[in-house]
N, C-alpha and C positions, 0 to 999 in steps of 0.2 A: 580734089584739085589743089595743089601745094600753091599758095600764095605767100608762104613766109619768104623772108629775105628778098621780097620783091618792091623795089622803090617806085614802081610805077611805069610810066610810059605814056603812050597815047591813047588817050580816052576813047577815041573812035575805032581804034583797031580791035577793041575788046567788046564794044557794045552790043553788036549784032549777035555775036557768040554767046555772050553771058545772057541775053535775053532769051536765045532759042533752045540752049542746052538742058536747062531744067523741064521744058516743055516736051524734051525729046525721050524722057526717062520713061520706062515701061512703068506700068500701074505699080508693079511692087518695087521700083527701083528709088533709090536716095543717093543724093550728091553730098559728099562730106567736103568742105572747104577748109582747108588748113591755113591759119592765120597767126601772125605773132607781132611782137611790137616793132617789127621791121617789115610790115606790111604798110605800104604808103600810096597816096596818091591814086592813080589809076587802078593800081592792083586794089585799093579799098573800094573803087568804083565798080570793078569787078565783082568782088563779094557782096556788094550791096545789090547789084543788079541780078546776080544769080538768086540772091536770097528773095528779093522782090518778085522776081519771075515765077517761083513756085515755093512759098514759105514752108509749106507742109513737107517738102520733100528736100529741102537743103538744109543743112546744119553746120553753123561754123565751129570749129573746134581749133582751141588753142589759146593764145593768149589775146588779151585786147590789142587792137591795131595800133600802129604807131600815129597814124593820123585819127583823129575822131571823125565822127560823121559829119561835123560841121568844120569846114577848114577853108583857107584862102589859097588860091593856085592859079594855074595859067600865067606863068611868070613873064614879066615885061623887064626891060632895061631903060634906065634913064642916065644921062650924063648931067651930074651936078654942074651949075653954071660957072662957079668959082673956080673950084678946085680940079674940075675936069675928071673927077673920080666917077667911075661907072658903078652905078648900084642896081641890083635886082629886086623886085617887088612883085608882090602877087595880088593883083586888084580884083580878082573875081572869086565870089564866094560859092561854096558848094555844099550844099547840105543835104546828105543822103539818110538822115534819120528823121528830120522834121519836114524837108522840103525848102525850098525858097522862093517859090512863085510869088510875084508881087514886089521882091526886092530888087531895086534897080541895080545892085551890085552882083546880082546872082549871074552866074556863067549859064548862059540860055540853055546849053544841053542837061544842065543839072534841074533847071526850071521845068523842062519837058520830060526828062525820063526818071525823075525822083520826086513824084507827086504825092506818093502815100508814104505814111509814117511806119517806119520800121526800126528794129533795134538791131544794132551791129556788134552788141555784146556777144562773145561766143556762147553758144548753149552749152557745150562742154568746155570748160574753162580748165587749162593745164598750164601751169608754169613749168618753164624748162631751165632748171639750173644749168650753170656753166659746166658742173662736174658731168651732167648727162651728155652734153654737147660734146665735152672733150672726150667721153668713153666712146663716141658714136651711139649712143642710146637715143632713141627718139620717142618719148613717151606720147607726144601728140599725135603721130602716125600710128602708135599701138593702140590709141584709144579709137582712132577712126576706123582701122581694121577690125578691132573687136566689135564694134557697132555693126559693121557691115555684114558680119557673118548670119 
């Protein structure tokens, strides 16, 4: 599954899929999740949920994700009273590595679905220099395909 260059989206549209997919793998099956510094928000949640659902059968491949496992999200807007400037802020904590149950700022789905501690660092860490990208060479995909054989 390729979650690189994915800035996220709707948390709930991926949750059930991400919980179910690793459990549907055959006994000798394995899922490689491609991640990068451009993997954010709900894409990180997808990677975390896949990993948490079956850690022995899910491997993260690529770069450290753009968001870390502990981030603020669920944007809201506020209009400043004097200037009338509209500002965007993120009031909800999501911690998919350590969990955030009991924290009043925790986004409730993160407290419910992210109760166990996991690492979101790729097990197969690969940096992609711009020169490879410009040439159309994809060392992250190559690494996942070579491990899938």
